[in-house]
C-alpha angles and dihedrals in degrees: 000000000000115000120238113261096217141038133202117306123235118274098237137017128030104299120226087176107031095192135122091218127038108277119252118259093255091055090047091052091045092054090047090053091049090047091053091045091051092048091049092047092053090056100033106030096159092056092066100040089112096027118154089222091098103016112152108267132109095257094053091041087057090051090049091051091048092052092048093050097040092053091066119125122189090191091057092050089048091053091051092051092048091055094045092053101044090108138008112271111193111178115268095022128111094251089056088064090057090055089047091053092048093053094042093048091049092055093045093048087060091056093248121151102255134178138167123231110206127203137173116232138172108248129182129225134176125246100172135006131175140162123190127180127204112199133206092264088058093249117134132211128193108208124228103239097187127095091192134040116288094251093054118121089227113110113250115256110274144138112255114232094016107145117251114253148090132267128194126183149107115299126248122186109222101182106222093349095241124146090253089055091056090048088053090051092049089053089061094042100258122141127185096203109132092007138108110244126216115206134180114219113250137182101266107047126050122211093272092052092050091052094044093055093043089052091051090051092056100258118155098213143353134228117192128192135180120226095217090076094212092289093305094307096105093249122174121216116235121197149135128279096190116129116235126003136274132042107331095215095053101043111181097001132071118274094227118173108275093011130128116299127183121227120255088248094057112116091231088059102039093053089061092064132064119248096219128059123253136185138185118245134197119249091243093056092043090054091053090056094043091052091054098052123114129183126076125356117259114273113269094249091059096053121104088011108126107318097337106113131187092266096052115127120208102201155189087190129139096293109113125195125204111192130177133188123182117181142159132226114217134182105235135179113242126192133215116194114212126189118197121203103186119228118236099217109011102030090158093064118081136207109190128203115188143180131163121242106197122092138190089230131346092330101207092154100018105072114329097071081068093042092053090050090050091050090052092048088053090051091052093044089053089052091051091048090052088051093059102269122137121177116239090229129034118270122208122199109198131193108193127205132213096018092141092063091057112306088291102155096049093040094054090048092050091048091051093047101031096119095050091043091053091052101038116018116108099184144333118228114196131192117174109159100018093184126025097145139302130338130047118258130179144169124203146162105262100250087067096051096094095046092050092050091048091053091048087058090060098053124074116236110252093218104039120056113225096013130102124229088250092057095051091042089055094043091054090054090237117162132204107259126219122242106239092120122094106218108113145026097284089077098082092045096050106026098040106024102028097235117159105249146190128196119191140180144157115239129028094243141326135224101234094058110154092349131120088257096069089107141137089258091055090050095052094044098043124008106034117353095173097032091237091134091051089054092050093050093048089050094052094043096047095045091052088053094048095048094046090048097043109036110102088221116043105246098233119144112204093173085069090050091051091051091051091050089052091053089050091050092051092050091050092048091054091049093051093047092209095302091120126026119246092191093115089059092046092053093046093049092047090055091046090052092054093048091046090054091049091050091049091052090048091051092049092055092049092048091054089063113086115250117256128163088210095058097096096175094052091045090053091051092049091049092050093049091045090054090054093046090050097049099050095089090055088062091069090063120100122200092223093052126198113331108255091014100053096163087069105079104174112105097190101044118022142108117288114233090218113067092211095055107138098213128074090206139039090045096189092053091044092053093049090053092045093056092044091243120184120276088251093058092047090048090051091053090049090053091049091056091044090054090049090053089048090053089052090051091052091049091052094045095046128205126065137288 
């Protein structure tokens, strides 16, 4: 097994030697040599243009990886996070410009090529919110809807893009607000028509989905609470209820400054927003309402789930809620910061690392744990550049804006650059919340599985001395997830542009999500006091970028992808129970498997040839194979997209339009099954996926039929 290339950084101070124990003499001498080389490079850059220090062979690649990992500094990352979280920085507000300037200045101070891509987007802010309850004994209570003092600069808890208006009615508790919850209510004779519904956030539906279903059931308004209670602080979870992603007034095209914008009355815009108001509520306030409800007892399947006990009533009783939300929609400029590190040999091929910068509040976890890691990666990349390294391919470091409103910054950038991305992007590596707690988690498209696992073997686990991240990941029985969800900036790259993607984070979840308590203090007292997990994440993220940019042959494994497709086919077949044939999928996957094996054999033969910049024929063969490897994911795109969510083009991994879809893949097929579509409709969706897999096979094989 490969040994990890780094150990834990020092607790305080910028570490020259980030080790728990004194480094061995060989390591000491190695670092001295690198220090001298770096010093010499800074003063004599031309002398090392063709230096052998980072020539492209496995030995020197190992040295490069060691230097990158050993230059980590938890104290430096901590200082970045402290600066990023000094004030709230909601997108479109004045403080967000200060965060923009900090990030931009950091990149420029390192001598990195930096530019800002501006867009105009419709953002939503609150002007007035209130919730009052009238109980059966005629007493009234106006709830405190703040999780911070009234004079705090933190925005009050609200749901972005909720329509302005008031709703008054009896309360009905709808559990997680899923279709099955409403069916359970109907079975005990409870209707929500003309009522205000109270829902607790679950794992399947997001806020927008909860509101959409409640609206369809005839509810007048929606209150949503989270059971984690902000870690006991009384936090209230902010968030968006907009449907879809990207700027709502430029749907499908980039919201460039001065570009076309639809009116707020346009049907393409109005269908993105709910028709009934909604607000977030604290757990404490939700429990006051729940305790007052009369009516039927909660359905059996809800009881003893979370805080719903056997005696819980669901309403409607005599408790009446009067809720009001007044908001304003404003066109705001948003800003993506993009760093370009030019490739030395394939400058027209791009490896992209991205994280969003905007936050609902202080954003220590979400997203600036990721931002601070990205800033440290840029620092270390600058050091490598000054030491003579140049990546083979171009690397982009991207700081996105307005993600919290619906992945707006990254989506607009993808829409503006979709053609060039399709032709030139190798992979997109996303980190949103770098550190939420303990344990490494990741999602990826399957051709990146092997590379990610290999990188995890090179990084020491931040919580287990002597073990790598890969070893603890395996021991915890964690699995690499697939990226059908739509909850971060990878969505536009994968689901719309067909770019192979990875999304990574430490910690399954955290209690102060989107609350005023997502602060630097919470981070150092709870999630990562010594910033060891930040260092590990930056190491994994940066190494992935270096390897994807530097390897002569792009390290994609499509045999792994074929095996995953076969697993998906088997799961689908079991779900269908023979009612609809999956033979088209079977044939397409079989073909894909054969082509993947041929490509792997071809890559193996090319790797066996020693690397030489002067070998024009070998370079041409590598380039041609790399092009095929890079374009395979685009084959899974379909011009018509997913029915009901047509902007999402990926037919293997994408968001299902139906919340109760039972598959986390093949979204079109999953939706057809969820709505009990006819066998003919399901069969058509199966054929669509089969054709997508065939397109991917042709892209990998190359040539024409």
